[in-house]
C-alpha angles and dihedrals in degrees: 000000000000092000091050092050092047091050092049092049091047091051092049091050092049090050091049091050092049091048090049093054092043091054091049091051093046094050097042112132116239113249110226126191121241104263094191138022138190095282091056089057097047100261116143125225092253091058099050132046126192111228134199108188135178112264135184117307094013093296120144120236123205123218145156119230113205115193123194119234093251091059090088110109097359142060120260133192117262142207124209111210123204124189128217135258114307092004130098144213094276091063090061096059092106090072093052103071098059091045092046092049090049090058102261127136109228128208112197109195137194112216119222113286089023135094112333098337121111123277125251137189087259141337132216142171092275089050090052085056090052090052090050089053090052091049092050092050090052094044093054090058094058112107095222095052127085101230094206095049105064128129133188127230120185140170125218108317088008089055092049089049091051090052091047091052093047093047091063101031135050099207101106131069098214144359124216111198118197113191098333113174121247094231134357089233092067092050092051093048091052091046092052092046089054090051091047093240107161105237099206091051106035108351097078091054094048092048093048091047093050 
């Protein structure tokens, strides 16, 4: 009897582990190369700096720091920019020029598992928020940046992560949300419908697991 129970529990645990890894593989964000960089957009090397900063769990995060001309000799306000799911920092360059011209420093970040940042077993909207926190901590240490005058700008999952960070912390002056979703549940249901995952059979488990 004991052996039978142990075998059943072991089988259930193995099935759960297999399902967990299958879900992680199925939800993995595509990693896209940077198709353009600062030189392609007319920024000189003295305006933009490539950054490799410490992220959560010892991972390295890639970013570009763009400083406005008037940053020399004084501190300027800054905006941290976070991309969406399956995107990268290079895709957010269109928001940089108006911010740069308005006198803001801009930090364009790659989240873990995206762009040139380190890989991870999985990423998620809360993990995007962790990466944002790491970027803010680094940005506040830069001599040309006013540490008490930093805003967040995010797109899609990056916007939701910016809102999540700001909801529990009081270390940013503003949040700009571009196309954040209303609730993760709705995003997951659309994603599963696109992948033809039958919700009554498997979808409810995937959603609960995530």
